mmCIF file of the N, C-alpha and C atoms, coordinates in Angstrom:
data_MODEL
# 
_entry.id   MODEL 
# 
loop_
_atom_site.group_PDB 
_atom_site.id 
_atom_site.type_symbol 
_atom_site.label_atom_id 
_atom_site.label_alt_id 
_atom_site.label_comp_id 
_atom_site.label_asym_id 
_atom_site.label_entity_id 
_atom_site.label_seq_id 
_atom_site.pdbx_PDB_ins_code 
_atom_site.Cartn_x 
_atom_site.Cartn_y 
_atom_site.Cartn_z 
_atom_site.occupancy 
_atom_site.B_iso_or_equiv 
_atom_site.pdbx_formal_charge 
_atom_site.auth_seq_id 
_atom_site.auth_comp_id 
_atom_site.auth_asym_id 
_atom_site.auth_atom_id 
_atom_site.pdbx_PDB_model_num 
ATOM 1   N N  . UNK A 1 1  ? 165.422 91.484  -102.708 1.00 0.00 ? 1  UNK A N  1 
ATOM 2   C CA . UNK A 1 1  ? 164.788 91.774  -101.344 1.00 0.00 ? 1  UNK A CA 1 
ATOM 3   C C  . UNK A 1 1  ? 164.541 93.155  -101.189 1.00 0.00 ? 1  UNK A C  1 
ATOM 4   N N  . UNK A 1 2  ? 163.468 93.662  -100.664 1.00 0.00 ? 2  UNK A N  1 
ATOM 5   C CA . UNK A 1 2  ? 163.220 95.129  -100.302 1.00 0.00 ? 2  UNK A CA 1 
ATOM 6   C C  . UNK A 1 2  ? 163.379 95.145  -98.784  1.00 0.00 ? 2  UNK A C  1 
ATOM 7   N N  . UNK A 1 3  ? 163.844 96.264  -98.331  1.00 0.00 ? 3  UNK A N  1 
ATOM 8   C CA . UNK A 1 3  ? 164.036 96.366  -96.793  1.00 0.00 ? 3  UNK A CA 1 
ATOM 9   C C  . UNK A 1 3  ? 163.309 97.552  -96.335  1.00 0.00 ? 3  UNK A C  1 
ATOM 10  N N  . UNK A 1 4  ? 162.542 97.376  -95.396  1.00 0.00 ? 4  UNK A N  1 
ATOM 11  C CA . UNK A 1 4  ? 161.795 98.427  -94.580  1.00 0.00 ? 4  UNK A CA 1 
ATOM 12  C C  . UNK A 1 4  ? 162.156 98.387  -93.233  1.00 0.00 ? 4  UNK A C  1 
ATOM 13  N N  . UNK A 1 5  ? 162.513 99.361  -92.588  1.00 0.00 ? 5  UNK A N  1 
ATOM 14  C CA . UNK A 1 5  ? 163.020 99.541  -91.230  1.00 0.00 ? 5  UNK A CA 1 
ATOM 15  C C  . UNK A 1 5  ? 162.039 100.047 -90.221  1.00 0.00 ? 5  UNK A C  1 
ATOM 16  N N  . UNK A 1 6  ? 161.999 99.500  -89.010  1.00 0.00 ? 6  UNK A N  1 
ATOM 17  C CA . UNK A 1 6  ? 161.174 99.944  -87.946  1.00 0.00 ? 6  UNK A CA 1 
ATOM 18  C C  . UNK A 1 6  ? 162.022 100.552 -86.881  1.00 0.00 ? 6  UNK A C  1 
ATOM 19  N N  . UNK A 1 7  ? 161.745 101.829 -86.675  1.00 0.00 ? 7  UNK A N  1 
ATOM 20  C CA . UNK A 1 7  ? 162.683 102.394 -85.562  1.00 0.00 ? 7  UNK A CA 1 
ATOM 21  C C  . UNK A 1 7  ? 161.892 102.798 -84.383  1.00 0.00 ? 7  UNK A C  1 
ATOM 22  N N  . UNK A 1 8  ? 162.553 102.424 -83.318  1.00 0.00 ? 8  UNK A N  1 
ATOM 23  C CA . UNK A 1 8  ? 161.921 102.717 -81.964  1.00 0.00 ? 8  UNK A CA 1 
ATOM 24  C C  . UNK A 1 8  ? 162.789 103.296 -81.102  1.00 0.00 ? 8  UNK A C  1 
ATOM 25  N N  . UNK A 1 9  ? 162.364 104.271 -80.245  1.00 0.00 ? 9  UNK A N  1 
ATOM 26  C CA . UNK A 1 9  ? 163.030 104.926 -79.357  1.00 0.00 ? 9  UNK A CA 1 
ATOM 27  C C  . UNK A 1 9  ? 162.949 104.458 -77.977  1.00 0.00 ? 9  UNK A C  1 
ATOM 28  N N  . UNK A 1 10 ? 164.217 104.044 -77.390  1.00 0.00 ? 10 UNK A N  1 
ATOM 29  C CA . UNK A 1 10 ? 164.221 103.346 -75.999  1.00 0.00 ? 10 UNK A CA 1 
ATOM 30  C C  . UNK A 1 10 ? 165.052 104.337 -75.261  1.00 0.00 ? 10 UNK A C  1 
ATOM 31  N N  . UNK A 1 11 ? 164.369 104.852 -74.162  1.00 0.00 ? 11 UNK A N  1 
ATOM 32  C CA . UNK A 1 11 ? 165.011 105.625 -73.250  1.00 0.00 ? 11 UNK A CA 1 
ATOM 33  C C  . UNK A 1 11 ? 165.463 106.721 -73.871  1.00 0.00 ? 11 UNK A C  1 
ATOM 34  N N  . UNK A 1 12 ? 166.559 107.494 -73.296  1.00 0.00 ? 12 UNK A N  1 
ATOM 35  C CA . UNK A 1 12 ? 166.975 108.851 -73.846  1.00 0.00 ? 12 UNK A CA 1 
ATOM 36  C C  . UNK A 1 12 ? 168.291 108.469 -74.740  1.00 0.00 ? 12 UNK A C  1 
ATOM 37  N N  . UNK A 1 13 ? 168.148 108.823 -75.999  1.00 0.00 ? 13 UNK A N  1 
ATOM 38  C CA . UNK A 1 13 ? 169.200 108.733 -77.000  1.00 0.00 ? 13 UNK A CA 1 
ATOM 39  C C  . UNK A 1 13 ? 169.442 107.312 -77.467  1.00 0.00 ? 13 UNK A C  1 
ATOM 40  N N  . UNK A 1 14 ? 168.719 106.247 -76.818  1.00 0.00 ? 14 UNK A N  1 
ATOM 41  C CA . UNK A 1 14 ? 169.052 105.001 -77.596  1.00 0.00 ? 14 UNK A CA 1 
ATOM 42  C C  . UNK A 1 14 ? 167.983 104.648 -78.716  1.00 0.00 ? 14 UNK A C  1 
ATOM 43  N N  . UNK A 1 15 ? 168.435 104.320 -79.845  1.00 0.00 ? 15 UNK A N  1 
ATOM 44  C CA . UNK A 1 15 ? 167.481 104.090 -80.810  1.00 0.00 ? 15 UNK A CA 1 
ATOM 45  C C  . UNK A 1 15 ? 167.625 102.665 -81.344  1.00 0.00 ? 15 UNK A C  1 
ATOM 46  N N  . UNK A 1 16 ? 166.825 101.850 -81.490  1.00 0.00 ? 16 UNK A N  1 
ATOM 47  C CA . UNK A 1 16 ? 166.828 100.589 -81.878  1.00 0.00 ? 16 UNK A CA 1 
ATOM 48  C C  . UNK A 1 16 ? 166.086 100.374 -83.258  1.00 0.00 ? 16 UNK A C  1 
ATOM 49  N N  . UNK A 1 17 ? 166.489 99.607  -84.232  1.00 0.00 ? 17 UNK A N  1 
ATOM 50  C CA . UNK A 1 17 ? 165.810 99.526  -85.479  1.00 0.00 ? 17 UNK A CA 1 
ATOM 51  C C  . UNK A 1 17 ? 165.639 98.001  -85.751  1.00 0.00 ? 17 UNK A C  1 
ATOM 52  N N  . UNK A 1 18 ? 164.529 97.757  -86.291  1.00 0.00 ? 18 UNK A N  1 
ATOM 53  C CA . UNK A 1 18 ? 164.137 96.471  -86.985  1.00 0.00 ? 18 UNK A CA 1 
ATOM 54  C C  . UNK A 1 18 ? 163.749 96.581  -88.393  1.00 0.00 ? 18 UNK A C  1 
ATOM 55  N N  . UNK A 1 19 ? 164.479 95.740  -89.338  1.00 0.00 ? 19 UNK A N  1 
ATOM 56  C CA . UNK A 1 19 ? 164.103 95.976  -90.597  1.00 0.00 ? 19 UNK A CA 1 
ATOM 57  C C  . UNK A 1 19 ? 163.299 94.688  -91.030  1.00 0.00 ? 19 UNK A C  1 
ATOM 58  N N  . UNK A 1 20 ? 162.281 94.970  -92.121  1.00 0.00 ? 20 UNK A N  1 
ATOM 59  C CA . UNK A 1 20 ? 161.464 93.918  -92.636  1.00 0.00 ? 20 UNK A CA 1 
ATOM 60  C C  . UNK A 1 20 ? 162.212 93.796  -93.944  1.00 0.00 ? 20 UNK A C  1 
ATOM 61  N N  . UNK A 1 21 ? 162.511 92.462  -94.355  1.00 0.00 ? 21 UNK A N  1 
ATOM 62  C CA . UNK A 1 21 ? 162.993 92.104  -95.562  1.00 0.00 ? 21 UNK A CA 1 
ATOM 63  C C  . UNK A 1 21 ? 162.167 91.129  -96.424  1.00 0.00 ? 21 UNK A C  1 
ATOM 64  N N  . UNK A 1 22 ? 161.492 91.567  -97.240  1.00 0.00 ? 22 UNK A N  1 
ATOM 65  C CA . UNK A 1 22 ? 160.467 90.790  -98.109  1.00 0.00 ? 22 UNK A CA 1 
ATOM 66  C C  . UNK A 1 22 ? 160.987 90.878  -99.534  1.00 0.00 ? 22 UNK A C  1 
ATOM 67  N N  . UNK A 1 23 ? 160.720 89.731  -100.175 1.00 0.00 ? 23 UNK A N  1 
ATOM 68  C CA . UNK A 1 23 ? 161.121 89.738  -101.646 1.00 0.00 ? 23 UNK A CA 1 
ATOM 69  C C  . UNK A 1 23 ? 160.257 90.908  -102.353 1.00 0.00 ? 23 UNK A C  1 
ATOM 70  N N  . UNK A 1 24 ? 161.013 91.470  -103.461 1.00 0.00 ? 24 UNK A N  1 
ATOM 71  C CA . UNK A 1 24 ? 160.302 92.462  -104.154 1.00 0.00 ? 24 UNK A CA 1 
ATOM 72  C C  . UNK A 1 24 ? 159.285 92.010  -104.999 1.00 0.00 ? 24 UNK A C  1 
ATOM 73  N N  . UNK A 1 25 ? 158.289 92.759  -104.985 1.00 0.00 ? 25 UNK A N  1 
ATOM 74  C CA . UNK A 1 25 ? 156.929 92.308  -105.692 1.00 0.00 ? 25 UNK A CA 1 
ATOM 75  C C  . UNK A 1 25 ? 156.911 92.918  -107.115 1.00 0.00 ? 25 UNK A C  1 
ATOM 76  N N  . UNK A 1 26 ? 156.493 92.082  -107.990 1.00 0.00 ? 26 UNK A N  1 
ATOM 77  C CA . UNK A 1 26 ? 156.303 92.608  -109.418 1.00 0.00 ? 26 UNK A CA 1 
ATOM 78  C C  . UNK A 1 26 ? 154.785 92.753  -109.686 1.00 0.00 ? 26 UNK A C  1 
ATOM 79  N N  . UNK A 1 27 ? 154.483 93.776  -110.563 1.00 0.00 ? 27 UNK A N  1 
ATOM 80  C CA . UNK A 1 27 ? 153.056 94.065  -110.851 1.00 0.00 ? 27 UNK A CA 1 
ATOM 81  C C  . UNK A 1 27 ? 152.817 92.771  -111.840 1.00 0.00 ? 27 UNK A C  1 
ATOM 82  N N  . UNK A 1 28 ? 151.617 92.035  -111.448 1.00 0.00 ? 28 UNK A N  1 
ATOM 83  C CA . UNK A 1 28 ? 151.127 91.154  -112.282 1.00 0.00 ? 28 UNK A CA 1 
ATOM 84  C C  . UNK A 1 28 ? 150.436 91.596  -113.607 1.00 0.00 ? 28 UNK A C  1 
ATOM 85  N N  . UNK A 1 29 ? 150.393 90.866  -114.585 1.00 0.00 ? 29 UNK A N  1 
ATOM 86  C CA . UNK A 1 29 ? 149.791 91.219  -115.760 1.00 0.00 ? 29 UNK A CA 1 
ATOM 87  C C  . UNK A 1 29 ? 148.279 91.766  -115.534 1.00 0.00 ? 29 UNK A C  1 
ATOM 88  N N  . UNK A 1 30 ? 147.998 92.774  -116.178 1.00 0.00 ? 30 UNK A N  1 
ATOM 89  C CA . UNK A 1 30 ? 146.628 93.200  -116.228 1.00 0.00 ? 30 UNK A CA 1 
ATOM 90  C C  . UNK A 1 30 ? 146.201 93.769  -114.924 1.00 0.00 ? 30 UNK A C  1 
ATOM 91  N N  . UNK A 1 31 ? 147.218 94.316  -114.052 1.00 0.00 ? 31 UNK A N  1 
ATOM 92  C CA . UNK A 1 31 ? 147.005 94.874  -112.755 1.00 0.00 ? 31 UNK A CA 1 
ATOM 93  C C  . UNK A 1 31 ? 147.878 96.076  -112.343 1.00 0.00 ? 31 UNK A C  1 
ATOM 94  N N  . UNK A 1 32 ? 147.521 96.945  -111.329 1.00 0.00 ? 32 UNK A N  1 
ATOM 95  C CA . UNK A 1 32 ? 148.232 97.759  -110.878 1.00 0.00 ? 32 UNK A CA 1 
ATOM 96  C C  . UNK A 1 32 ? 148.509 97.617  -109.236 1.00 0.00 ? 32 UNK A C  1 
ATOM 97  N N  . UNK A 1 33 ? 149.545 98.035  -108.744 1.00 0.00 ? 33 UNK A N  1 
ATOM 98  C CA . UNK A 1 33 ? 149.674 97.635  -107.237 1.00 0.00 ? 33 UNK A CA 1 
ATOM 99  C C  . UNK A 1 33 ? 150.200 99.136  -106.565 1.00 0.00 ? 33 UNK A C  1 
ATOM 100 N N  . UNK A 1 34 ? 149.778 99.274  -105.513 1.00 0.00 ? 34 UNK A N  1 
ATOM 101 C CA . UNK A 1 34 ? 150.120 100.444 -104.549 1.00 0.00 ? 34 UNK A CA 1 
ATOM 102 C C  . UNK A 1 34 ? 150.793 99.921  -103.278 1.00 0.00 ? 34 UNK A C  1 
ATOM 103 N N  . UNK A 1 35 ? 151.938 100.255 -102.956 1.00 0.00 ? 35 UNK A N  1 
ATOM 104 C CA . UNK A 1 35 ? 152.563 99.920  -101.719 1.00 0.00 ? 35 UNK A CA 1 
ATOM 105 C C  . UNK A 1 35 ? 152.558 101.098 -100.727 1.00 0.00 ? 35 UNK A C  1 
ATOM 106 N N  . UNK A 1 36 ? 152.233 100.602 -99.433  1.00 0.00 ? 36 UNK A N  1 
ATOM 107 C CA . UNK A 1 36 ? 152.071 101.683 -98.525  1.00 0.00 ? 36 UNK A CA 1 
ATOM 108 C C  . UNK A 1 36 ? 152.854 101.262 -97.352  1.00 0.00 ? 36 UNK A C  1 
ATOM 109 N N  . UNK A 1 37 ? 153.293 102.186 -96.413  1.00 0.00 ? 37 UNK A N  1 
ATOM 110 C CA . UNK A 1 37 ? 153.897 101.784 -95.231  1.00 0.00 ? 37 UNK A CA 1 
ATOM 111 C C  . UNK A 1 37 ? 155.219 102.256 -95.049  1.00 0.00 ? 37 UNK A C  1 
ATOM 112 N N  . UNK A 1 38 ? 155.596 102.637 -93.799  1.00 0.00 ? 38 UNK A N  1 
ATOM 113 C CA . UNK A 1 38 ? 156.922 102.982 -93.379  1.00 0.00 ? 38 UNK A CA 1 
ATOM 114 C C  . UNK A 1 38 ? 157.041 102.701 -91.821  1.00 0.00 ? 38 UNK A C  1 
ATOM 115 N N  . UNK A 1 39 ? 158.177 102.253 -91.682  1.00 0.00 ? 39 UNK A N  1 
ATOM 116 C CA . UNK A 1 39 ? 158.614 102.060 -90.208  1.00 0.00 ? 39 UNK A CA 1 
ATOM 117 C C  . UNK A 1 39 ? 157.823 100.829 -89.656  1.00 0.00 ? 39 UNK A C  1 
ATOM 118 N N  . UNK A 1 40 ? 156.578 100.743 -89.411  1.00 0.00 ? 40 UNK A N  1 
ATOM 119 C CA . UNK A 1 40 ? 155.767 99.902  -88.615  1.00 0.00 ? 40 UNK A CA 1 
ATOM 120 C C  . UNK A 1 40 ? 155.204 98.719  -89.495  1.00 0.00 ? 40 UNK A C  1 
ATOM 121 N N  . UNK A 1 41 ? 155.025 99.111  -90.670  1.00 0.00 ? 41 UNK A N  1 
ATOM 122 C CA . UNK A 1 41 ? 154.278 97.964  -91.543  1.00 0.00 ? 41 UNK A CA 1 
ATOM 123 C C  . UNK A 1 41 ? 154.592 98.234  -93.051  1.00 0.00 ? 41 UNK A C  1 
ATOM 124 N N  . UNK A 1 42 ? 154.488 97.285  -93.749  1.00 0.00 ? 42 UNK A N  1 
ATOM 125 C CA . UNK A 1 42 ? 154.748 97.445  -95.193  1.00 0.00 ? 42 UNK A CA 1 
ATOM 126 C C  . UNK A 1 42 ? 153.653 96.681  -95.980  1.00 0.00 ? 42 UNK A C  1 
ATOM 127 N N  . UNK A 1 43 ? 152.834 97.055  -96.825  1.00 0.00 ? 43 UNK A N  1 
ATOM 128 C CA . UNK A 1 43 ? 151.723 96.286  -97.390  1.00 0.00 ? 43 UNK A CA 1 
ATOM 129 C C  . UNK A 1 43 ? 151.569 96.890  -98.894  1.00 0.00 ? 43 UNK A C  1 
ATOM 130 N N  . UNK A 1 44 ? 151.154 95.971  -99.597  1.00 0.00 ? 44 UNK A N  1 
ATOM 131 C CA . UNK A 1 44 ? 150.816 96.174  -101.034 1.00 0.00 ? 44 UNK A CA 1 
ATOM 132 C C  . UNK A 1 44 ? 149.518 95.800  -101.458 1.00 0.00 ? 44 UNK A C  1 
ATOM 133 N N  . UNK A 1 45 ? 148.667 96.678  -102.012 1.00 0.00 ? 45 UNK A N  1 
ATOM 134 C CA . UNK A 1 45 ? 147.350 96.388  -102.487 1.00 0.00 ? 45 UNK A CA 1 
ATOM 135 C C  . UNK A 1 45 ? 147.304 96.209  -104.047 1.00 0.00 ? 45 UNK A C  1 
ATOM 136 N N  . UNK A 1 46 ? 146.682 95.280  -104.481 1.00 0.00 ? 46 UNK A N  1 
ATOM 137 C CA . UNK A 1 46 ? 146.521 95.178  -105.893 1.00 0.00 ? 46 UNK A CA 1 
ATOM 138 C C  . UNK A 1 46 ? 145.119 95.475  -106.623 1.00 0.00 ? 46 UNK A C  1 
ATOM 139 N N  . UNK A 1 47 ? 145.133 95.927  -107.688 1.00 0.00 ? 47 UNK A N  1 
ATOM 140 C CA . UNK A 1 47 ? 143.835 96.381  -108.340 1.00 0.00 ? 47 UNK A CA 1 
ATOM 141 C C  . UNK A 1 47 ? 144.081 95.700  -109.835 1.00 0.00 ? 47 UNK A C  1 
ATOM 142 N N  . UNK A 1 48 ? 142.878 95.172  -110.194 1.00 0.00 ? 48 UNK A N  1 
ATOM 143 C CA . UNK A 1 48 ? 142.668 94.746  -111.709 1.00 0.00 ? 48 UNK A CA 1 
ATOM 144 C C  . UNK A 1 48 ? 142.319 95.947  -112.558 1.00 0.00 ? 48 UNK A C  1 
ATOM 145 N N  . UNK A 1 49 ? 142.903 95.781  -113.780 1.00 0.00 ? 49 UNK A N  1 
ATOM 146 C CA . UNK A 1 49 ? 142.301 96.759  -114.949 1.00 0.00 ? 49 UNK A CA 1 
ATOM 147 C C  . UNK A 1 49 ? 140.958 96.450  -115.204 1.00 0.00 ? 49 UNK A C  1 
ATOM 148 N N  . UNK A 1 50 ? 140.227 97.418  -115.755 1.00 0.00 ? 50 UNK A N  1 
ATOM 149 C CA . UNK A 1 50 ? 138.858 97.205  -116.179 1.00 0.00 ? 50 UNK A CA 1 
ATOM 150 C C  . UNK A 1 50 ? 138.772 95.925  -117.102 1.00 0.00 ? 50 UNK A C  1 
ATOM 151 N N  . UNK A 1 51 ? 137.805 95.176  -116.845 1.00 0.00 ? 51 UNK A N  1 
ATOM 152 C CA . UNK A 1 51 ? 137.457 93.940  -117.675 1.00 0.00 ? 51 UNK A CA 1 
ATOM 153 C C  . UNK A 1 51 ? 138.175 92.729  -117.192 1.00 0.00 ? 51 UNK A C  1 
ATOM 154 N N  . UNK A 1 52 ? 138.828 92.793  -116.005 1.00 0.00 ? 52 UNK A N  1 
ATOM 155 C CA . UNK A 1 52 ? 139.613 91.700  -115.523 1.00 0.00 ? 52 UNK A CA 1 
ATOM 156 C C  . UNK A 1 52 ? 139.126 91.462  -113.872 1.00 0.00 ? 52 UNK A C  1 
ATOM 157 N N  . UNK A 1 53 ? 139.181 90.332  -113.658 1.00 0.00 ? 53 UNK A N  1 
ATOM 158 C CA . UNK A 1 53 ? 138.699 89.734  -112.285 1.00 0.00 ? 53 UNK A CA 1 
ATOM 159 C C  . UNK A 1 53 ? 139.756 89.285  -111.381 1.00 0.00 ? 53 UNK A C  1 
ATOM 160 N N  . UNK A 1 54 ? 139.921 89.712  -110.173 1.00 0.00 ? 54 UNK A N  1 
ATOM 161 C CA . UNK A 1 54 ? 140.900 89.234  -109.314 1.00 0.00 ? 54 UNK A CA 1 
ATOM 162 C C  . UNK A 1 54 ? 140.800 87.826  -108.719 1.00 0.00 ? 54 UNK A C  1 
ATOM 163 N N  . UNK A 1 55 ? 141.695 87.031  -108.661 1.00 0.00 ? 55 UNK A N  1 
ATOM 164 C CA . UNK A 1 55 ? 141.645 85.788  -108.151 1.00 0.00 ? 55 UNK A CA 1 
ATOM 165 C C  . UNK A 1 55 ? 142.848 85.574  -107.121 1.00 0.00 ? 55 UNK A C  1 
ATOM 166 N N  . UNK A 1 56 ? 142.520 84.931  -105.942 1.00 0.00 ? 56 UNK A N  1 
ATOM 167 C CA . UNK A 1 56 ? 143.550 84.706  -104.947 1.00 0.00 ? 56 UNK A CA 1 
ATOM 168 C C  . UNK A 1 56 ? 142.924 85.003  -103.765 1.00 0.00 ? 56 UNK A C  1 
ATOM 169 N N  . UNK A 1 57 ? 143.701 84.737  -102.545 1.00 0.00 ? 57 UNK A N  1 
ATOM 170 C CA . UNK A 1 57 ? 143.125 84.875  -101.191 1.00 0.00 ? 57 UNK A CA 1 
ATOM 171 C C  . UNK A 1 57 ? 142.933 86.289  -100.810 1.00 0.00 ? 57 UNK A C  1 
ATOM 172 N N  . UNK A 1 58 ? 143.726 87.338  -101.240 1.00 0.00 ? 58 UNK A N  1 
ATOM 173 C CA . UNK A 1 58 ? 143.517 88.542  -100.925 1.00 0.00 ? 58 UNK A CA 1 
ATOM 174 C C  . UNK A 1 58 ? 143.989 89.633  -101.782 1.00 0.00 ? 58 UNK A C  1 
ATOM 175 N N  . UNK A 1 59 ? 143.404 90.862  -101.810 1.00 0.00 ? 59 UNK A N  1 
ATOM 176 C CA . UNK A 1 59 ? 143.886 91.788  -102.794 1.00 0.00 ? 59 UNK A CA 1 
ATOM 177 C C  . UNK A 1 59 ? 145.109 92.635  -102.115 1.00 0.00 ? 59 UNK A C  1 
ATOM 178 N N  . UNK A 1 60 ? 145.333 92.426  -100.840 1.00 0.00 ? 60 UNK A N  1 
ATOM 179 C CA . UNK A 1 60 ? 146.473 93.027  -100.131 1.00 0.00 ? 60 UNK A CA 1 
ATOM 180 C C  . UNK A 1 60 ? 147.494 91.907  -99.495  1.00 0.00 ? 60 UNK A C  1 
ATOM 181 N N  . UNK A 1 61 ? 148.765 92.183  -99.716  1.00 0.00 ? 61 UNK A N  1 
ATOM 182 C CA . UNK A 1 61 ? 149.667 91.426  -98.878  1.00 0.00 ? 61 UNK A CA 1 
ATOM 183 C C  . UNK A 1 61 ? 150.616 92.102  -98.005  1.00 0.00 ? 61 UNK A C  1 
ATOM 184 N N  . UNK A 1 62 ? 150.886 91.703  -96.891  1.00 0.00 ? 62 UNK A N  1 
ATOM 185 C CA . UNK A 1 62 ? 151.497 92.298  -95.778  1.00 0.00 ? 62 UNK A CA 1 
ATOM 186 C C  . UNK A 1 62 ? 152.956 91.658  -95.583  1.00 0.00 ? 62 UNK A C  1 
ATOM 187 N N  . UNK A 1 63 ? 153.997 92.442  -95.413  1.00 0.00 ? 63 UNK A N  1 
ATOM 188 C CA . UNK A 1 63 ? 155.229 91.765  -95.255  1.00 0.00 ? 63 UNK A CA 1 
ATOM 189 C C  . UNK A 1 63 ? 155.332 91.601  -93.732  1.00 0.00 ? 63 UNK A C  1 
ATOM 190 N N  . UNK A 1 64 ? 155.709 90.371  -93.267  1.00 0.00 ? 64 UNK A N  1 
ATOM 191 C CA . UNK A 1 64 ? 155.783 89.722  -91.973  1.00 0.00 ? 64 UNK A CA 1 
ATOM 192 C C  . UNK A 1 64 ? 157.214 90.076  -91.565  1.00 0.00 ? 64 UNK A C  1 
ATOM 193 N N  . UNK A 1 65 ? 157.400 90.119  -90.301  1.00 0.00 ? 65 UNK A N  1 
ATOM 194 C CA . UNK A 1 65 ? 158.791 90.362  -89.551  1.00 0.00 ? 65 UNK A CA 1 
ATOM 195 C C  . UNK A 1 65 ? 159.766 89.251  -89.885  1.00 0.00 ? 65 UNK A C  1 
ATOM 196 N N  . UNK A 1 66 ? 159.196 87.906  -90.406  1.00 0.00 ? 66 UNK A N  1 
ATOM 197 C CA . UNK A 1 66 ? 160.074 86.915  -90.766  1.00 0.00 ? 66 UNK A CA 1 
ATOM 198 C C  . UNK A 1 66 ? 160.569 86.968  -92.070  1.00 0.00 ? 66 UNK A C  1 
ATOM 199 N N  . UNK A 1 67 ? 160.137 88.054  -92.822  1.00 0.00 ? 67 UNK A N  1 
ATOM 200 C CA . UNK A 1 67 ? 160.598 88.367  -94.346  1.00 0.00 ? 67 UNK A CA 1 
ATOM 201 C C  . UNK A 1 67 ? 159.929 87.697  -95.413  1.00 0.00 ? 67 UNK A C  1 
ATOM 202 N N  . UNK A 1 68 ? 158.586 87.095  -94.945  1.00 0.00 ? 68 UNK A N  1 
ATOM 203 C CA . UNK A 1 68 ? 157.848 86.597  -95.971  1.00 0.00 ? 68 UNK A CA 1 
ATOM 204 C C  . UNK A 1 68 ? 156.412 87.348  -96.020  1.00 0.00 ? 68 UNK A C  1 
ATOM 205 N N  . UNK A 1 69 ? 155.785 87.360  -97.201  1.00 0.00 ? 69 UNK A N  1 
ATOM 206 C CA . UNK A 1 69 ? 154.465 87.924  -97.434  1.00 0.00 ? 69 UNK A CA 1 
ATOM 207 C C  . UNK A 1 69 ? 153.367 87.223  -96.897  1.00 0.00 ? 69 UNK A C  1 
ATOM 208 N N  . UNK A 1 70 ? 152.323 87.690  -96.328  1.00 0.00 ? 70 UNK A N  1 
ATOM 209 C CA . UNK A 1 70 ? 151.310 86.904  -95.720  1.00 0.00 ? 70 UNK A CA 1 
ATOM 210 C C  . UNK A 1 70 ? 150.426 86.177  -96.714  1.00 0.00 ? 70 UNK A C  1 
ATOM 211 N N  . UNK A 1 71 ? 150.353 86.510  -97.970  1.00 0.00 ? 71 UNK A N  1 
ATOM 212 C CA . UNK A 1 71 ? 149.502 85.810  -99.019  1.00 0.00 ? 71 UNK A CA 1 
ATOM 213 C C  . UNK A 1 71 ? 150.537 85.828  -100.285 1.00 0.00 ? 71 UNK A C  1 
ATOM 214 N N  . UNK A 1 72 ? 149.939 84.962  -101.250 1.00 0.00 ? 72 UNK A N  1 
ATOM 215 C CA . UNK A 1 72 ? 150.494 85.008  -102.724 1.00 0.00 ? 72 UNK A CA 1 
ATOM 216 C C  . UNK A 1 72 ? 149.956 86.314  -103.410 1.00 0.00 ? 72 UNK A C  1 
ATOM 217 N N  . UNK A 1 73 ? 150.663 86.883  -104.363 1.00 0.00 ? 73 UNK A N  1 
ATOM 218 C CA . UNK A 1 73 ? 150.077 87.846  -105.122 1.00 0.00 ? 73 UNK A CA 1 
ATOM 219 C C  . UNK A 1 73 ? 148.944 87.324  -105.813 1.00 0.00 ? 73 UNK A C  1 
ATOM 220 N N  . UNK A 1 74 ? 147.847 88.231  -105.826 1.00 0.00 ? 74 UNK A N  1 
ATOM 221 C CA . UNK A 1 74 ? 146.795 87.795  -106.756 1.00 0.00 ? 74 UNK A CA 1 
ATOM 222 C C  . UNK A 1 74 ? 146.914 87.844  -108.061 1.00 0.00 ? 74 UNK A C  1 
ATOM 223 N N  . UNK A 1 75 ? 146.026 87.138  -108.998 1.00 0.00 ? 75 UNK A N  1 
ATOM 224 C CA . UNK A 1 75 ? 146.038 87.286  -110.358 1.00 0.00 ? 75 UNK A CA 1 
ATOM 225 C C  . UNK A 1 75 ? 144.726 87.976  -110.969 1.00 0.00 ? 75 UNK A C  1 
ATOM 226 N N  . UNK A 1 76 ? 145.038 88.663  -112.079 1.00 0.00 ? 76 UNK A N  1 
ATOM 227 C CA . UNK A 1 76 ? 143.939 89.251  -112.742 1.00 0.00 ? 76 UNK A CA 1 
ATOM 228 C C  . UNK A 1 76 ? 143.494 88.550  -114.066 1.00 0.00 ? 76 UNK A C  1 
ATOM 229 N N  . UNK A 1 77 ? 142.479 87.995  -114.084 1.00 0.00 ? 77 UNK A N  1 
ATOM 230 C CA . UNK A 1 77 ? 141.984 87.090  -115.147 1.00 0.00 ? 77 UNK A CA 1 
ATOM 231 C C  . UNK A 1 77 ? 141.049 87.818  -116.019 1.00 0.00 ? 77 UNK A C  1 
ATOM 232 N N  . UNK A 1 78 ? 141.163 87.600  -117.509 1.00 0.00 ? 78 UNK A N  1 
ATOM 233 C CA . UNK A 1 78 ? 140.450 88.430  -118.346 1.00 0.00 ? 78 UNK A CA 1 
ATOM 234 C C  . UNK A 1 78 ? 139.239 87.802  -118.877 1.00 0.00 ? 78 UNK A C  1 
ATOM 235 N N  . UNK A 1 79 ? 138.604 88.353  -119.743 1.00 0.00 ? 79 UNK A N  1 
ATOM 236 C CA . UNK A 1 79 ? 137.384 87.846  -120.481 1.00 0.00 ? 79 UNK A CA 1 
ATOM 237 C C  . UNK A 1 79 ? 136.181 88.055  -119.597 1.00 0.00 ? 79 UNK A C  1 
ATOM 238 N N  . UNK A 1 80 ? 136.267 88.906  -118.590 1.00 0.00 ? 80 UNK A N  1 
ATOM 239 C CA . UNK A 1 80 ? 135.060 89.261  -117.678 1.00 0.00 ? 80 UNK A CA 1 
ATOM 240 C C  . UNK A 1 80 ? 134.159 90.339  -118.538 1.00 0.00 ? 80 UNK A C  1 
ATOM 241 N N  . UNK A 1 81 ? 133.038 90.248  -118.619 1.00 0.00 ? 81 UNK A N  1 
ATOM 242 C CA . UNK A 1 81 ? 132.200 91.189  -119.394 1.00 0.00 ? 81 UNK A CA 1 
ATOM 243 C C  . UNK A 1 81 ? 131.580 92.134  -118.413 1.00 0.00 ? 81 UNK A C  1 
# 
């Protein structure tokens, strides 16, 4: 699991945190990935290498507060001219 914390300031000197715990993502074959976000959101965007085509519902997955990713990791399939 990877942990991403959300910090909120409530009143004077009271700090509350919420952490997002989503499974660690692996780079799919023939792809690159870029993870962005701190505190309020955590998202990962995937890019296929030249000559490969992405398949899947989305090129970006977002960690939900319930600890799951909102989409499956896409795949990059080869043989595209």
